[in-house]
N, C-alpha and C positions, 0 to 999 in steps of 0.2 A: 433161752430168753427171747422174748419178742418185744419190740418197741412200737408204740402206736402214737403218732402225732395227734394231738387233740387241739382243735380250734375252739377256744372258749369265748368266741365273740370278738369281733375286730372293732377298731376305733381309729380316730385321727388325732394327731398332736401337732402343735406349732413347729414348723421346720426349723426355725431359728433356735428354739429351745432344745430340739433334738440334736443339733449339730454345733451348739456353742459358738466359738469364735470363727468357725469355718464359714466363709462367705457363701451365700445362697447360689451365686453363679457357679460355684464348684459342686456343692452337695446336691443340687437339683439334677445333676447328670445321672445320679444313681437313685435318688429318692425324690421324684418330681412332686412339686407342691401344686395345690389347686389355687383358685383365685383368692382364697383367704389365707394363703401361706401354710395350709395344713397338709401334712403328709400321711399316707396310709400306714397304719400300724397293725400288726397282727397280735393276737394273744394266743400264741402257739405253745401249748403245754405239751407234756410228754408223759405217756402212760407206760410204765416199765413192768412187763409181765415176766416174773422170774420165779418159777416154781409155784409155791403157794402164796407168794407175795405179789401184790398188785399195787404198785406205787405210782401215785400221781405227782408229777413235779409241776408246781404252780397251778393256779386255778382261775386266772383271768380276773376281771373286775366284778363279775356277778351282775345281778339285776335288781338289787334291793334299794339302791339310792333313788332319789327323786328325779322327776323329769327334768327339772332345772339342772341338776348335777350332770345328767347324761347329755344335756344340750351342749355342754362345753366340749364333748368328746366325739360327736358326730359318728355314732356307731354305724357300722355297715356290715353286710353279709347276713346270711340266714342261720349259720351254725351257732350252737350254744355249747356250753360245757357238757350239759347232760345229754344233748342229742349226739355230740361227738363220741362220748363214752359209750352210748348205746349202739352207735354205728359200728363200734369195734367189738360188739357182742357182750358188753358188760353193763351192769347196773351200778349206780352210785354205792349201793350197799356192799358191792363186791370189793371196793377199794379197801386195802388193808393199811396203807400208809399215805399220808399227804405230806410231801416235802416242799416247804416254802423257801425259795431262795432268799426272799426278804419280804417284808410286810407292807410295802407300798400297795395301795388299793388295787392297782391293775395286775397284781400278782397273787393277791390273797382274797380278794373280794368274793370270788365264787366259792370259797371254802366255808362260807357262812350264809345262811338263808334267814330271811325275815319271816316269822311265824305269827306275829301280832303287831299291834300298833307300835309298841316299844319292846318287842320281844324277839329274840334271835336264837338260832340253834345251828349246830354244825351240819353241813351238807352231807358229810360222809360219816354215818353213824357208827361204823365198825372200824374206823381208821385211827391210827395214831397220827397226830399232827406234829411235824418236826420243824423246830427252829433252833436257835442257839441262845443261851442266856444273855450274852452281851447285846445281841441284836434285839431280843425281846424287851429288855430294859430300855434300850434306845427308843423303841417304838411306842411303848406305853407312857413314856415321858418325853414326848417329841420336842425337838428344838423348833424355833419359829420358822426356819427355812423349810422344814419337812412336815410341819403340822398338818398341812392340807393333804398330804399323802398317806399319813397314818391315821386311819379312821377307827375309832374305838369299837364301833359295831362290827368291824371286820376282825378284830383282834381279841378283845376280852371274852367273847363267847367261847373261844377255843379253850382258854384256861378254865373257864367256869364249867365246861363240859367234862373236865377231867381227862381229856384226850391229848393234852399237850405233853410233848417230850422234847428234851434238849440234846443236841449233839455237842460234844466237846472238841475243841480245836487242839490238834497236836502242836506242842509249843515250838518244835524245831523243824519238822518236816514240811515240805512244800504242799503235800497232799495229806489229808486226814482220812484214815480208814473208817468206815462206818459199818454198822450191822445191816444196812439196807442193800448191800451188794454192790455199792459203788463208792468211789473216793470223792472227797469234797475239797475244793480250794476255797479258802476264806479270803475275801478282798474288802477293802475299806474305802475306796475312792467314791463309789456311787452313794453308798450309805454304810453305816457301821456293820461290819461282819456279814456282808452279803455272801451267800454260799453258791459255788459253781460246781455242780456234779460232773464227774468224769466216769463214763460208763464203758466197760469192755463189752463189745457186742460183735459176735461172729468174727473174732480175731482182730477187730478194729476198735479204736478208741473214739468215743464221741463226748465232747464237752458241751453241756447245756449252758450256753454263754450268757443267758439272762441279760442283765443290764451292763455287764462288762463290755460286751460287743453286741449291742441289741439288734443290729441289722448288718447285712453284708456291706452296706455302704459305710459302716463305722470302723472298718478294719484299719485304715490309715491312722497312725498314732494320734495326730492332733484332733481327730474327729471324736470329741468327747462331749456328751450332752451337757447343756446348761443346768440340768437337774442335779448333777454330781456335786456332792458337798465338798469334796477334796479333789479338784481336777488334776493337780500335780501328782497326787497319789494314784489317781486313775491312770495317768500317763505312764507312770512307772510300772503299775500292775499290768496294764495292757501290753507293754513292751515285753515283760517277762512271760506273760501268758502266750502271746502270739509266737514268740520264739520257741517256747515249750511245744506249742502245737505244730510249728514247722519242723522242729527237730524230731518229734515223735509221731509225725503223720496223723495228728489228731483232727477229726472232723469237728467243725463248729456247728452246733444246732442253734439256729437263729430264732429266738422267741418272738421278736418283734418285726421281722421282715415280712412284708405283705406278700412276697412272691417266692423268696428263696428259703428253702428248708435247711439244707446242709451245705457247708462249704469247706474246701481244703485251701490252705494258704501256701505260699512259697516265697522265698527270698528273691527280691529284685533289686536293681540298682537304686530304686526309690524306697526300699525297705520292704517289709512284709506286705504282701498284697494277696487278694483273692486269686486263686488259681483256677478253680473249677467248682461248680455247684452240683448237688445231687438231691435225691429224695431217699429217705430211709428204705423205702421199698426196693430201691435199686442196689442196696448193699448186699 
């Protein structure tokens, strides 16, 4: 197996929204804001090369929305989803599976392209697209809190293409086994049935932390984004997840951290904290 970090285009978000009730005087120590209170956010996806299977985990926000839409997110950097995939020696048509942790626009937008004025198609023609039924139903009938994050042009073309597949959650186990070669943790605090992959790689475990722990600065328990629909559920899920990672020496892969790729945590007198950071190439 080989793992390839994929930068799908970076952007910025309001620091207050990213850190919820935590004061700026504290969170800006790890995630400094600009003069508009915006913090740098990565769209760091992961390409899993495993035998004949080439699985892309998440796909960034893409480029098909309007200039007005993108003006809210202050995109930065030169890398794109396609250029990053090609830099790793692959073509979009080589992708066999697209695993979407959830269907918020900054995680799935790049999985669909615009091909006409009101016409869309999947980016990866030969791939199965993976979600889960509970989250899919949640996304196509969005609540008023999340309606701006679930964009129909990012979601419906996947089903219309015939490429959509669903994973089923194990009812009792903490982790669900999948046919994709990795396990999945289902969590409900950020959105309904977000999926967190856990990958065995070179004798080590790597958790693609998605929006459960979006950056290294979000490791302390109260650091929960204002975007989360159930913050107290997020608190409980993070506590269990971070203790699991600490107990099992699991590396956290940070999807949204602008500078840190991987981190290990450890127990301190203040709770679970970041111990050390790495890059996948160093493992």
